[in-house]
C-alpha positions in Angstrom: 27.2 12.8 -20.1 23.8 14.5 -19.5 20.8 13.2 -21.4 19.4 15.9 -23.6 15.8 14.8 -22.8 16.4 15.6 -19.1 17.9 19.0 -19.5 15.0 21.3 -20.6 12.5 19.9 -18.0 14.7 19.0 -15.0 16.8 22.2 -15.0 13.8 24.5 -14.9 11.5 22.7 -12.5 13.9 21.6 -9.9 15.7 24.9 -9.5 13.1 26.4 -7.5 11.1 29.6 -8.0 7.4 29.5 -8.3 6.6 32.1 -10.9 3.2 33.8 -10.8 2.0 31.9 -13.8 2.9 28.6 -12.2 0.9 29.6 -9.1 -2.0 30.6 -11.3 -1.8 27.3 -13.1 -1.9 25.4 -9.8 -4.9 27.3 -8.5 -6.8 26.8 -11.8 -6.0 23.1 -11.7 -7.2 22.7 -8.2 -10.4 24.6 -8.9 -11.1 22.5 -11.9 -10.2 19.3 -10.0 -12.6 20.1 -7.2 -15.4 21.2 -9.5 -15.2 17.9 -11.4 -16.3 16.1 -8.2 -19.8 17.6 -8.7 -19.9 17.5 -12.5 -19.0 13.9 -13.5 -20.4 10.5 -12.9 -19.3 8.0 -10.2 -17.4 6.0 -12.8 -15.5 9.0 -14.0 -14.6 9.9 -10.4 -13.3 6.3 -10.0 -11.1 6.9 -13.1 -9.9 10.2 -11.9 -9.1 8.7 -8.5 -7.1 6.0 -10.2 -5.3 8.7 -12.3 -4.1 10.4 -9.1 -2.9 7.0 -7.7 -1.0 6.3 -10.9 0.4 9.8 -11.0 1.9 9.3 -7.6 3.5 6.0 -8.8 4.9 7.8 -11.9 6.2 10.6 -9.7 8.1 7.9 -7.7 9.9 7.0 -11.0 10.4 10.7 -11.8 12.4 11.1 -8.6 14.4 8.0 -9.0 15.1 7.9 -12.8 14.5 11.5 -14.0 16.2 13.3 -11.0 18.7 10.8 -9.7 19.4 8.7 -12.9 18.8 5.2 -11.4 16.9 3.0 -13.7 14.1 0.8 -12.2 11.6 -1.6 -13.9 10.3 -3.0 -10.6 8.3 -0.2 -8.9 5.2 -2.4 -9.2 6.6 -4.3 -6.3 6.7 -1.2 -4.0 3.3 -0.3 -5.3 2.1 -3.8 -4.2 3.7 -3.4 -0.8 1.7 -0.2 -0.2 -1.5 -1.7 -1.5 -1.2 -4.8 0.7 -0.2 -2.8 3.8 -3.4 -0.8 3.5 -5.5 -3.9 2.7 -4.1 -6.0 5.6 -4.5 -3.2 8.2 -8.1 -2.5 7.0 -9.3 -6.0 6.5 -7.5 -7.8 9.3 -7.1 -5.2 11.9 -10.0 -2.7 11.2 -7.7 0.3 10.8 -9.3 3.4 9.4 -8.3 3.9 5.7 -6.6 7.3 6.3 -4.3 5.9 9.1 -2.9 3.2 6.7 -1.3 5.7 4.4 1.8 6.5 6.5 2.3 2.8 7.3 2.2 2.0 3.6 4.7 4.7 2.8 7.1 3.5 5.6 6.8 -0.2 4.7 7.5 0.5 1.0 10.3 2.9 1.9 12.1 0.4 4.1 12.0 -2.2 1.4 13.1 0.4 -1.1 16.0 1.4 1.1 17.1 -2.3 1.3 16.8 -2.7 -2.4 18.7 0.5 -2.9 21.9 -1.1 -1.7 22.5 -3.1 -5.0 22.3 0.3 -6.7 25.6 1.2 -5.1 27.4 -1.4 -7.3 25.0 -1.6 -10.2 23.8 0.9 -12.8 21.9 1.2 -16.0 20.6 -2.1 -17.5 22.1 -4.2 -14.7 20.2 -2.3 -12.0 17.1 -2.5 -14.3 17.4 -6.3 -14.4 17.6 -6.5 -10.5 14.5 -4.4 -10.1 12.8 -6.3 -12.9 13.4 -9.5 -10.9 11.8 -7.9 -7.9 8.7 -7.1 -10.0 8.5 -10.7 -11.2 8.9 -12.1 -7.8 6.4 -9.9 -5.9 3.2 -11.6 -7.1 4.7 -15.1 -6.3 5.7 -14.0 -2.8 2.2 -12.7 -2.1 0.8 -16.2 -3.0 3.0 -18.1 -0.5 0.9 -20.2 1.8 2.9 -19.1 4.8 1.6 -15.5 4.2 -1.9 -16.4 3.2 -3.2 -15.6 6.7 -2.2 -12.0 6.2 -2.4 -11.6 2.4 -5.4 -13.8 1.6 -3.3 -15.9 -0.7 -4.5 -16.2 -4.3 -8.0 -14.9 -3.4 -6.7 -11.6 -2.1 -8.4 -9.2 0.4 -11.5 -7.1 0.2 -11.9 -3.8 2.2 -14.8 -1.6 3.0 -15.6 1.5 1.0 -14.6 4.7 2.6 -17.5 7.0 3.7 -17.4 10.8 4.0 -16.7 11.9 7.6 -18.2 14.6 9.7 -21.6 14.4 8.0 -20.2 15.9 4.8 -22.8 15.9 2.0 -20.7 13.7 -0.3 -21.3 10.2 -1.6 -18.5 7.7 -1.1 -17.1 8.1 -4.7 -16.9 11.9 -4.3 -15.2 11.6 -0.9 -12.7 9.0 -2.1 -11.8 11.3 -5.0 -11.4 14.3 -2.7 -9.3 12.2 -0.3 -7.1 11.0 -3.2 -6.8 14.5 -4.5 -5.6 15.8 -1.1 -3.1 13.0 -0.6 -1.9 13.4 -4.2 -1.3 17.2 -3.6 0.8 16.3 -0.5 2.9 13.8 -2.4 3.5 16.2 -5.3 4.3 19.0 -2.9 6.8 16.8 -1.1 8.3 15.7 -4.5 8.6 19.3 -5.7 10.1 20.5 -2.4 12.6 17.6 -2.4 13.9 18.1 -5.9 14.2 21.9 -5.6 16.4 21.8 -2.5 20.0 20.7 -1.6 19.1 17.0 -1.8 17.6 17.5 -5.2 20.7 19.2 -6.5 22.8 16.4 -5.1 20.5 13.9 -6.9 21.0 15.7 -10.2 24.7 16.0 -9.7 24.9 12.2 -9.3 22.8 11.7 -12.4 24.8 14.0 -14.6 28.4 13.6 -13.3 28.8 11.0 -10.5 32.6 11.3 -10.3 32.4 15.1 -10.1 29.7 14.9 -7.5 31.8 12.6 -5.3 34.8 14.9 -5.6 32.6 17.7 -4.4 31.9 15.8 -1.2 28.5 14.3 -2.0 28.0 10.9 -0.4 26.9 8.8 -3.4 25.9 5.8 -1.3 23.7 7.8 1.1 22.0 9.8 -1.6 21.3 6.8 -3.8 19.8 4.6 -1.1 17.7 7.5 0.3 16.4 8.3 -3.1 15.4 4.7 -3.6 13.6 4.8 -0.2 11.8 8.0 -1.0 10.8 6.8 -4.4 9.5 3.5 -3.0 7.6 5.4 -0.3 5.8 7.4 -3.0 5.0 4.2 -4.8 3.7 2.7 -1.6 1.3 5.7 -1.1 0.1 5.2 -4.7 -0.6 1.5 -3.9 -2.5 2.5 -0.7 -4.7 4.9 -2.6 -5.4 2.2 -5.2 -6.6 -0.2 -2.4 -8.9 2.6 -1.0 -10.3 3.3 -4.4 -10.8 -0.3 -5.7 -11.4 -2.0 -2.2 -9.7 -5.1 -3.4 -6.2 -6.5 -3.8 -4.9 -9.8 -5.3 -1.4 -10.9 -6.3 -2.2 -11.0 -10.0 -3.1 -7.3 -9.9 0.6 -6.5 -9.4 2.2 -8.4 -12.2 5.1 -7.3 -14.3 2.9 -5.2 -16.6 2.1 -2.7 -13.8 5.8 -1.8 -13.6 6.0 -1.4 -17.4 2.9 0.9 -17.3 4.6 3.1 -14.8 7.7 3.4 -16.9 5.5 4.2 -20.0 3.7 6.9 -18.0 7.1 8.3 -16.9 8.3 8.7 -20.5 4.9 9.9 -21.9 4.6 12.6 -19.1 8.2 13.7 -19.2 11.1 11.9 -17.6 12.3 14.7 -15.3 9.1 16.7 -14.9 7.1 16.7 -11.6 3.9 17.9 -13.3 4.5 15.5 -16.1 3.6 12.6 -13.7 0.0 13.8 -13.9 0.0 13.4 -17.7 1.6 10.0 -17.3 -1.0 8.9 -14.8 -3.8 10.0 -17.1 -2.2 8.1 -20.0 -2.1 4.9 -17.9 -5.7 5.2 -16.9 -7.4 6.5 -20.0 -5.5 5.4 -23.1 -6.1 1.6 -22.7 -9.8 2.3 -22.4 -9.7 4.5 -25.5 -7.8 1.8 -27.4 -10.4 -0.7 -26.4 -13.3 1.6 -27.5 -11.6 2.0 -30.9 -11.0 -1.7 -31.5 -12.2 -4.5 -29.2 -10.5 -7.0 -31.5 -7.0 -5.5 -31.3 -6.8 -3.0 -28.4 -3.1 -3.7 -27.9 -2.3 -2.7 -31.4 -4.2 0.6 -31.1 -2.5 1.2 -27.8 0.9 0.7 -29.4 0.0 3.1 -32.3 -1.1 5.8 -29.8 2.1 5.3 -27.8 4.3 5.6 -30.9 2.4 8.7 -32.0 3.1 10.3 -28.6 6.8 9.5 -28.8 7.0 10.8 -32.3 5.1 14.1 -31.7 6.4 14.7 -28.1 9.8 13.0 -27.7 10.5 14.8 -24.4 7.0 14.0 -23.1 3.8 16.0 -22.7 5.4 18.3 -20.1 8.5 18.9 -22.3 6.2 19.7 -25.2 4.2 22.2 -23.2 7.3 23.7 -21.8 8.7 24.4 -25.3 5.3 25.8 -26.4 5.1 28.2 -23.5 8.7 29.3 -23.9 8.1 30.1 -27.5 4.9 32.0 -26.8 6.6 34.1 -24.1 9.6 34.7 -26.3 7.4 35.8 -29.1 5.5 38.2 -26.8 8.8 39.5 -25.4 10.1 40.2 -28.9 6.8 41.9 -29.8 6.9 44.1 -26.7 10.5 45.0 -27.4 9.8 46.0 -31.0 7.0 48.3 -29.8 
């Protein structure tokens, strides 16, 4: 039976038309995002770059959980694969940072495709436990001595900071932010285009009524494994962006909590909302810092209170709340115009 939390967001956004107000909102967002590059400090640019990276990771869960209905608590592992793919190529083989993005996506996608096979027999909490085990194992695998020549072992790897090309008058922080923004736009465009088309409808059909979907000729095995691969590839791109932003990777940076944070970002932003992933990424990046500023003695407690407040006020996520607000505003204007 369909989850009510998925219906209002997923149905509208994956069906397909870009109304004029949506186009206007995207243009305004991009103008503001580019303007921020010249208006805020280097530290804020770092935070915004990380927000984009986290948003791509949350988007990967939106595709897998919100659109296809497969539960995962292990996407931190795919995030780590993308991060290490970029770090290894940059630190050990002197690859340019931009050329590592496709490799990170492919590497994470292949592993996601392989992990997707258990999803054919498992569902719900059982699949969540399998992916949780993957998230727990990933940091330990990265510390294995046999791989330390590539991964740097416990010490990790350090990469060079990206510089603006072609003599552009931008400092490294501004360029990295602009690069992350461009890659983030591509990832979100791919995610939106995927979910609004035939494959997206097949994903939602499997999520809502798998038996009916199979009777209509949808290949459940193919769609589920491909969705896992695509979702993992998005997480791999997010990990690659994080390496480019932070210029450092280490196994302990990809512990179980990173997977939990992605899941929290998914729920806060809106489970089946593509734009909601942006709000989820912002929550992951900024709310822990806000909690720490409020109380250095108990930041975890403040974080928990903020999270509970979000869930109480916005049970369908930020995107779901905004969707309801806009719908009521437009409905009120329509009634007013009709009355006149």
